[in-house]
Structures are given as structure tokens and as C-alpha cells.
C-alpha positions in Angstrom: 135.6 90.9 65.3 135.8 93.2 62.2 133.8 96.5 62.1 131.4 94.7 59.7 130.9 91.9 62.1 130.4 94.4 65.0 127.7 96.3 62.9 125.9 92.9 62.1 126.0 91.9 65.8 124.4 95.2 67.0 121.6 95.0 64.4 120.8 91.4 65.4 120.7 92.4 69.1 118.4 95.4 68.4 116.4 93.8 65.6 113.2 93.3 67.7 113.3 97.0 68.5 113.7 97.8 64.8 110.6 95.8 64.0 108.7 97.6 66.8 109.7 100.9 65.4 108.3 99.9 61.9 105.1 98.7 63.5 104.6 102.0 65.1 105.2 103.8 61.8 102.7 101.6 60.0 100.0 102.2 62.6 99.7 105.9 61.8 97.8 106.3 58.5 99.3 108.4 55.7 96.8 107.8 52.9 97.5 110.2 50.1 95.1 111.5 49.1 93.9 113.1 51.2 97.4 113.6 52.3 97.2 114.6 56.0 100.7 113.5 56.7 101.9 115.9 59.4 100.6 113.6 62.3 103.0 110.8 61.1 105.9 113.2 60.9 105.2 114.1 64.5 105.1 110.6 65.6 108.1 109.6 63.7 110.1 112.6 65.3 108.8 111.5 68.8 110.2 107.9 68.2 113.5 109.2 66.8 113.9 111.3 69.9 113.8 108.2 72.0 116.9 107.1 70.1 118.6 110.3 70.9 118.0 111.6 67.2 116.7 115.2 67.0 114.4 115.5 63.9 114.1 119.0 62.4 110.5 119.5 61.2 110.2 121.5 58.1 106.4 122.2 57.5 105.5 123.0 54.0 103.3 126.2 54.2 99.6 125.5 54.2 98.7 127.5 51.1 101.3 125.5 49.1 100.0 122.3 50.4 96.5 123.1 49.6 97.2 124.4 46.2 98.9 120.9 45.6 95.9 119.1 46.5 97.0 117.8 49.9 96.1 118.6 53.5 99.4 118.7 55.5 103.1 117.9 54.9 106.0 118.1 57.5 109.2 116.9 56.2 112.0 115.7 58.5 115.7 116.0 58.5 117.9 114.4 61.1 121.5 115.6 60.9 124.4 113.3 62.3 127.6 115.2 62.1 131.0 113.2 62.5 133.6 115.7 61.1 134.8 117.1 58.0 133.9 115.1 54.9 131.0 114.4 52.5 127.6 114.2 53.5 125.4 111.2 52.7 121.5 111.4 52.8 119.2 108.5 53.3 115.7 109.3 52.0 112.4 107.4 52.4 108.8 108.6 52.2 106.1 108.1 54.5 103.0 109.0 52.3 101.1 106.0 50.8 98.2 105.3 48.6 95.0 104.3 50.3 94.8 100.8 51.2 91.8 99.9 48.9 89.9 96.5 49.4 90.8 92.9 49.6 93.1 92.9 52.7 93.2 89.9 55.0 95.3 91.7 57.6 94.6 95.1 59.1 96.6 97.6 56.7 97.5 99.7 59.7 98.1 96.9 62.2 101.7 96.0 61.6 100.8 92.4 62.1 103.7 89.8 62.0 102.9 86.4 60.3 105.2 83.7 59.2 108.0 86.0 59.3 106.4 88.8 57.4 105.1 92.1 58.6 101.9 93.2 56.9 100.6 96.7 56.4 100.4 99.7 54.0 104.0 100.9 53.5 105.5 97.9 55.2 107.5 97.5 51.9 107.1 101.0 50.4 108.7 102.7 52.1 108.2 103.1 55.9 110.3 100.0 56.1 113.3 102.1 55.2 112.6 104.6 57.9 113.6 101.6 60.0 116.5 100.4 57.6 118.1 103.8 57.5 117.7 104.7 61.2 119.0 101.5 62.6 121.9 101.5 60.2 122.9 104.8 61.5 122.4 103.7 65.1 124.5 100.6 64.5 127.2 102.9 62.8 127.3 105.2 65.8 127.4 102.3 68.4 130.5 101.1 66.6 132.5 104.1 68.2 134.9 104.2 65.1 136.2 107.4 64.0 134.2 108.6 61.0 134.8 111.5 58.4 131.7 113.1 57.1 128.0 113.4 57.9 124.8 111.4 57.4 121.2 113.0 57.0 118.0 111.1 57.3 115.4 112.7 54.9 111.9 111.5 55.8 109.5 113.0 53.4 105.8 112.9 52.6 105.1 113.5 48.8 106.4 110.6 46.9 102.8 109.6 45.6 102.1 113.1 44.2 105.5 113.5 42.7 107.9 114.8 45.3 107.9 118.4 44.7 106.6 119.3 48.3 109.0 116.5 49.8 112.6 116.4 48.5 111.9 118.9 45.9 110.8 121.4 48.5 113.8 120.7 50.7 116.4 121.2 48.0 114.4 124.2 46.5 114.7 125.9 49.9 118.3 125.1 50.4 117.7 123.2 53.6 119.9 120.3 52.4 122.7 119.8 49.9 124.2 116.3 50.3 127.1 114.9 48.2 125.6 111.5 47.8 122.2 109.8 48.6 120.5 106.5 48.9 116.7 106.4 48.6 114.3 103.6 49.8 114.3 100.5 47.5 114.4 96.8 47.5 117.2 94.5 48.6 118.2 92.3 45.6 119.1 95.2 43.2 120.7 98.5 43.3 118.9 100.9 41.1 120.8 103.5 39.3 118.1 104.7 36.6 114.3 104.9 36.4 111.4 105.8 34.1 110.0 109.3 33.9 106.3 109.9 34.3 103.7 112.2 32.7 100.4 112.5 34.3 97.4 114.4 32.7 93.8 115.0 33.4 91.7 115.2 30.2 88.0 116.7 30.4 85.7 115.8 27.6 82.8 118.1 27.0 79.6 117.4 25.3 76.1 118.5 25.9 73.7 117.0 28.4 70.3 115.9 27.4 67.3 113.7 28.5 68.0 110.1 27.7 64.5 109.8 26.0 65.8 112.4 23.4 69.5 111.6 23.2 69.9 113.3 19.7 69.3 116.7 21.4 72.7 116.3 23.2 76.2 115.4 22.6 77.5 112.2 24.5 80.7 113.2 26.2 81.3 109.5 27.2 81.1 108.4 23.7 83.6 111.1 22.9 85.8 109.9 25.8 85.7 106.3 24.6 86.9 107.2 21.1 89.8 109.3 22.7 90.5 106.4 25.0 90.7 103.9 22.2 93.2 106.2 20.3 95.2 106.4 23.5 95.2 102.8 24.2 96.3 102.0 20.6 99.5 103.8 21.4 100.6 101.0 23.7 101.0 98.8 20.7 103.4 101.3 19.1 105.2 101.9 22.4 106.2 98.2 22.4 108.4 98.9 19.4 110.4 101.4 21.4 113.1 99.6 23.6 115.1 101.1 26.4 118.8 100.2 26.5 118.7 100.4 30.3 118.7 96.9 31.9 115.5 96.4 33.8 113.5 98.9 31.8 111.7 97.6 28.7 109.4 100.2 26.8 107.1 103.0 27.4 103.4 102.5 28.3 100.4 104.4 29.0 97.6 103.7 31.8 94.3 105.4 32.4 93.6 105.0 36.3 90.6 107.1 36.9 87.4 108.0 35.0 84.5 110.1 36.3 81.5 112.0 34.8 77.8 112.0 34.0 75.1 113.1 36.4 72.5 110.3 36.4 71.5 107.0 34.5 68.7 108.8 32.5 70.9 111.7 31.4 73.2 111.9 28.4 76.5 112.7 30.0 77.8 116.2 29.2 81.1 116.0 30.7 83.6 113.1 31.4 87.1 113.3 32.8 89.9 110.8 33.1 93.3 110.8 34.3 96.2 109.1 32.4 99.7 108.0 33.3 102.5 107.9 30.6 105.7 106.3 31.7 108.7 107.4 29.8 112.0 105.5 29.3 115.2 107.4 30.0 115.9 107.8 26.4 112.7 109.7 25.6 112.2 113.5 25.5 109.4 114.5 28.1 108.6 117.6 25.8 108.1 115.4 22.7 106.1 112.8 24.6 103.6 115.4 26.1 103.3 117.0 22.7 102.5 113.7 21.1 99.9 112.7 23.8 98.2 116.0 23.3 98.1 115.6 19.5 96.6 112.1 19.8 93.8 113.4 22.2 93.1 116.5 19.9 93.0 114.5 16.7 90.6 111.9 18.3 88.3 114.6 19.6 88.2 116.2 16.3 86.7 113.1 14.8 83.7 113.4 17.3 80.9 116.0 16.4 80.3 118.5 19.2 83.1 117.3 21.4 85.7 119.6 23.0 88.6 118.8 25.4 90.6 120.4 28.2 93.9 118.9 28.9 95.7 119.5 32.3 99.3 118.4 33.1 99.2 117.1 36.6 102.8 115.8 36.9 105.9 115.7 34.8 108.5 113.7 36.6 111.8 113.3 34.6 113.6 110.1 34.3 116.5 109.4 36.5 119.9 108.6 34.6 123.0 107.5 36.4 125.1 110.5 37.5 128.9 110.4 37.5 129.9 110.0 41.2 127.4 107.2 42.1 130.0 104.4 41.9 131.2 104.4 45.4 127.6 103.7 46.5 127.1 101.1 43.8 130.3 99.2 44.7 129.8 99.2 48.4 126.1 98.1 48.2 127.0 95.4 45.7 129.9 94.1 47.9 128.0 93.9 51.1 124.8 92.8 49.5 126.5 89.8 47.9 128.0 89.0 51.3 124.8 89.2 53.2 122.2 87.9 50.7 124.5 85.3 49.2 124.0 86.4 45.6 125.1 89.2 43.2 123.3 92.4 43.5 123.0 93.8 40.0 123.1 97.6 39.2 119.9 98.3 36.9 116.9 100.4 36.1 113.4 100.2 37.2 110.1 100.9 35.4 109.1 102.9 38.6 109.6 106.7 39.1 110.9 108.0 42.3 112.0 111.0 44.3 115.6 110.3 43.6 115.4 112.2 40.2 114.9 115.4 42.2 118.2 114.8 43.8 119.8 113.9 40.5 118.4 117.1 39.0 120.1 119.0 41.8 123.4 117.3 40.8 123.4 114.8 43.7 124.5 111.2 42.6 122.2 108.7 44.1 121.0 105.1 44.0 118.0 103.3 45.2 118.5 100.4 47.8 116.6 99.3 50.9 114.5 96.6 52.3 112.2 94.7 50.0 111.8 91.5 47.8 113.0 91.0 44.3 109.9 92.6 42.6 107.1 95.0 43.3 104.7 92.3 42.7 106.0 90.2 45.5 105.8 93.1 47.9 102.1 93.6 47.1 102.9 97.5 47.0 99.8 99.5 46.2 97.7 96.2 46.7 96.0 94.4 49.4 98.1 92.7 51.9 101.3 94.6 51.3 104.1 92.8 53.2 107.9 92.6 53.9 110.0 89.5 54.9 111.6 90.5 58.2 114.9 89.0 57.2 115.1 91.3 54.2 114.7 94.2 56.6 117.4 92.8 58.8 120.0 92.0 56.0 119.3 95.4 54.3 119.8 97.3 57.5 123.3 95.6 57.7 124.1 96.4 54.0 123.3 100.0 54.7 125.3 100.2 58.0 128.4 98.6 56.3 128.1 100.9 53.3 128.1 103.8 55.5 131.1 102.5 57.4 133.0 102.4 54.0 132.0 105.8 52.8 132.7 107.6 56.0 136.1 105.8 56.8 
């Protein structure tokens, strides 16, 4: 058998074990918020130790975590050294959005039905804890002479922007790989992604009794006027087209609104949080200035209304870095062999932690276990699921890719 066939055979023989590993990871909740993620890192390290992998725990100082709005973060690095040569990092994140309503399967059960595994993070991205771990195990079982090193980076801050995950590891010089692959889906290799600006807007009015509303200033009416001005921008954004395949145009979403004190009180304060996705061609500085101007102009049209604007996140877009071609070539070659179709290199409207590696000068791509679209995976929705055959084949693609890059 060729080395590729030997890798495939090992993964097939250990696939039930890989699925059980993923089930164990799903069964430890990592809802973010509130973001108490250290217990999952501890369980992951325990499971990895059973495979002979020593996971270095890197706990982010409590004061930094609390100031960030989370409860606990322990990032993990597993270093596998094979000799002189380049270091390839494999990164997946364990933090998830809360399950929400509408599930027909236990979001933390890891149930398997009709060839699919269900659970929060089954597809994004605890699955790639399994993909990457078992690809490395298969590679080492091959017994071939390798040149270079592999690092597993299992981090816990993607949902809040990554600064306390990969950003923290890189800032503290705990890792400096030459290439990296981050968790993704199986039918495309992603080389670029959108940026993201998130802001909290607080609209101030003046509380009053609902029986005499003219004595107050309705903050909700002011907020509605501002929101209408913001939503109108989405029509304009459709006229801005990205040249990156897979990315269309910018857009804006308001995901959370709260305010008021009671039904019979004119609301004196309303706040909302917005998410502005930026295509790679846009300037984040100009985007933020534009959004702030739209808000300020709309507020000025409302008597007695004032606003506070707080930036929550500014995540730059990821653009392809020179040096990522060996990753793209290997994944496309083996992906086409194992999935029976071409694996395009393209962009995605998502934003990810990979931008932090790119900003540190580390070429990377996004590839892992998952379907053709986010919609199919039910990521961030009820009944998130993953086809187990996608997990199996993606593991083989990563194992073969590592064999090529460390040859």
C-alpha cells in the first residue's frame, strides 16, 4: 500500500474511536456567553493524554478574562516534534454560542441518527478537534520519517473575537508556526474571509409616566429612527461587490435589543448591538467612521435624544498570504480524490480566528469536517449536525496533507 492508503486504513480502523472522542467533547458545555470554558479544556487534555498527547494548558489570567466579559479560558497547545523543518499548526475552537430553542436532539448529547452526529459544536468546531487529532495520530502510526513539527491549537474565544484565544497565544509568543490550517468545512478550502465590526449603541431619552408621555423623551422611538437609518444602509451595501469568489457584499445586522423599565413607563434608555460584516476590499477605519456618522445624524433628528457608541469588536478581514499555496494544493489534491469532486479555493462571508495568524504573518487556510454550507450544518441553530462520512474523509485529507508537507 502507498502511504496515503495506509493513512486511510488507519483512520477507518479507528473511526469509531474518533466518533467517541467527538461525543465526549460535545457533552461538556461551552456556552459563550457566559464563557466558562476551562472545564472543557481540562476534559480535552485528559482525553488527549489517553492518546499519548501531552496538552500544555495556557490559562488566560482571570482579570483579563473577566474584563473581556467571560468566566474562564484555558487554551491548549499540543506539540509533536519530528525533526528540523517547518511547523504546521492546526487550530479549532471549543467555545460555542448557547443552544437556543427548537432542538429535537439533546444539544449536549452527541446523539448519532442516520449517519449524523447531533449537538452544539458538532459541526463548528469541536468536530475538528477530532479531525486534527486523529489525522496526527494516523500520521504518527505511519512510522515514516518526517521533517518538521505539528502543533494542535485548541482555543476558546472564537465567538468573542479570538483575542483571548489564538490572539493571546501569539501575543505572548507561545507559538510561532510557519503554516496553519483552521477548522472549516470539507467541500472548499477557504483562503479569505470577511471582517467584522460589532458595536453597542445606547440611546438616552427621559423616563416618564405613560399617562403623561409628553413629560419624557422616548428612547425607544429614537432607537427605532436610528435603526431605520442603519437598516437603510443594507440597500446601499448591495451596490458594493467583492472580487473574492464566495463573498458578495457588506451587510449589517442588529442582533440584540434591550431597554425600558416597565410597560407603563416611557423608556429612558434603549441599547442595541450591531454586527457589520466587511468585505476584504473595505477599510475598517472608514467603515466604522461611516456607521458612527449614520447613527449620529439620525440621533440629531430626534429631539432630546443622545447616544453613546461603544466598539465591541473590530476583526479585520483575512486576505490570502503568499506562502499558503502548498496548503491549498495539497488539500485540493486529496480532497478531490476522497470526495470525488473538485475542492475550490474561495472566500467565505464568515469571520474567523485565522485572521489573527495572518496578521502575525502566518499563511493559513480554513479546512475541516463539514457540509457544503453553514445552513446545512445548522451551525448556531437548533439541531446542529455533522455527517460522519464528512468527518472520516476530512480526517484523511488532513492526514495526507500533513504527510505531503512534512515529507
